[in-house]
C-alpha positions, 0 to 999 in steps of 0.5 A: 115588299122585300125584307132580308132575313137571317136564317139559322139552325138552332141547337134543337134542329129547328130553323129560326128566322129573324128580320133585322129591320123589324125588331122582335119579328122572329119565327121558326120551323122544322125545315127551312121552307117552313121557317120561311113561310112562317116568317112571311106570316109573322112579317104581315102580322108585325106590319099590321100591328105597326099600322094600327099603332100609327093610326092610333097616334094620328087619331090623337094628333091635331091636324091644322092648316098653315098658310105660308 
């Protein structure tokens, strides 16, 4: 999967990375490379949690067949 990220240098010198398409998905690093590696891990964890939430929703749902 590909995601566009925003990479900015903060006032403290660290690089901050956000993922506009994944609200709240943010990470940082001392270097650009470290920040980009860290955001990859953050994205993986974000998607994992999202998948778990969707599975929980489906467990509460009732699945029925409809004949048309």
